[in-house]
N, C-alpha and C positions, 0 to 999 in steps of 0.2 A: 477739361476732360476728367472723368472719374478715375480714381486710382485703381478701381477694380477692372478696368478695361483690359482685355487680353490682347496682346500684340504678337505678331509673328514676324520672323526675319524678312527684311525687305519692305515691311509695311511703312507707308508714309504717315508721319504723325502730325507734323505742323511745319510752319515756315520758320526759318532762321531769321531772327531780327534782333533789334537792340535789347529785347527783353527775354528772348528764348534761345538757349544754347544747348547743344547735345551733351549728354553726360554718360553715365554707365549704361552699357547695352544699347547704345545708339550711335549714329554717325551722321554727318552732314554731307549732302551732295546736291548740287544745282539749286541751292537756296532752300532746301527742305531738310528736316530731320527725319531719319528713318530708324526703325528698329533693326538691330543686328542679331537679336536673340529672341527666343520664345519666352514671354514673361508678361508682367503686368506694368501698365503705365504708372509712372510716379513723377510728381513734380516737387522740387525743393528749391529754396531760395538761397543763392550764394550770398553769405552775410557781408562780403566785401563789395561785390559789384552790384548786388541787388537783382541780378538776373535770375530768371526762372530756368533751372537746370532740368532738362527732360531726361528721365531715366526709364529704362525697361528692366525690371528686376525679376529674378526667378528665385526658386527656393535655395539655390546655392549662395545667393547674395545676402541672405538674411543674417547669417551668424559670423561672417568674416570681419575681422578688424585688424589693423596693423599691429605688429608685435616686433620686439627687438630682434634684429638679424634677418628680418623678412626682406625679400626683394620685392619692391613695389614699382608700379608704373604710375607716373604722375604728369600732370600738365603744369607748365610754368605759368604763373599768373602775374608776378611782379618781381622786379629786380632793383636793388640799390647797391652801393659800393660794399656793404658789409654782409648781405645775405640775399638769398633768392627764395621767394615764396612759391609754393606749389599747392595744387589740389591733388590729393592721392586718389587714383582711379581704381587700381586693383592691388590685391596682395597675391603675388604669384599670378595665376591665371584666373583668379576669382574676383569678379567685380564687387564693389562696395555699395551697400544700400544707403549709407549715410555719408555726410560731407566731412572729410578729414583733411586738415591742413598739414603740409610738410614745410620744413625750413632747412635750407642748405646754407651753412655758414661758409664764409670765404675760405677758412682753413680746412674745410672738409670736401673741397672740390677735387683735389688731386693729392698724390702722396709726395711729390717733389716741388720745390720752389713755391711753397705755400704763400710766402710773403709777396710773390710777384703775380698772384692770381688777380685778374681783372674780370669780375663776374659778367660784365656785358659782353666779353669775348668768349664766354663759356656757355651762356644760356640767353634765350630771348623769350618774352611772353608768347605763349602759344606752342612752344616746343613740347614734345612728348619725351620724357626721360625715363630711364630706369635707375633706381637708387636703392641703397640699403638703409634700413631703419637702424640707427645706432643708439638712440635714446628716446624715451617717451616724452621728453621735453616737459612742457607745462600743459595746462588745460587747453591752450590755444593751438599748439603745433607739435608734430612729431619731428625729431631731428634726423635728417637724412644725410647720407654721404654718397658721393660719386667717385671716391678715391680708390677705384680699382679700374683696370683696363676695360672690363666688361660693362662698366657702368657709365652713364652719361646720356647724351642726346641720341635718341634712336630715330626720331622724326623731327627734323628742323624745318621751320617755315621761313621762307625768304621775306624780305621787306615788301615784296610784291604779292605775298600770300601764296607762294608756290612751294610745294614740297621739294626739299633739296636732296642732293645726292652727296654722300661722304666722299671726300677726295684725300683726306689724311686723318690722323688722330685729332687734329685741331682745326680742320676746315671742312665746310660743306659748300656745294656749288648749286646755284639755281640753273636747272636745265634749259630754261627759256632765255634768260639774259646772259648766262655764263658768268655772272658775278659770283665771287667767293665771299663767304662770311665766316668769321671765327666761331667755333663751337668746341665744347669738350665732348668729343665724339665717342660713343660707346662701341666697343668691339662686340657687335650684335649677334645674338643667337636667334635662329629663325623663329622660335616660339614667341619671343618678345616683339618681333616685327608684326606677327600675326595678331597679337593682343593689342598692340598700339594702333593698328589700322582700324580697329573697331571704333576709335574715337575721332575718325575723320570722315 
């Protein structure tokens, strides 16, 4: 597809498969990627997974970049015992036109009992989180923190790929299987739920 192609909200763009995933200004439903905003088709390559990320960009997305103390929405991509890797999707409610990595260190997950944090009980790949930018880091990643009650997972996906419901500050439940999974749950404000749902 050409990057100059104009897209409208609800327009079906392409199939979701091993090489095509939704990005900024798009969402996935029933095996297809759809536009969630009015804008222009854009494809970029995720340098880690090599997947083609399908974005729909508008004029607001051209000049926004993460900055220190900004609240960002991000998708978790990878977890290990020391840190969690993310793809930053928005700054506030503004989608990003470029690919920016985020990194949450174990000590920046919460304010208490930092030495007892187990990252796999806080985040899982595919989760949508809100976080604060606390450092510009290096050329590879922005350093993020979820060490506030309002920050953390806002949309958690179960092991069966179903959107879960928060049951406490540290657990979410799959509405289909009723299984509970650990998460660092955000005390969510409505505007962040609205923003995050654009990426599903």
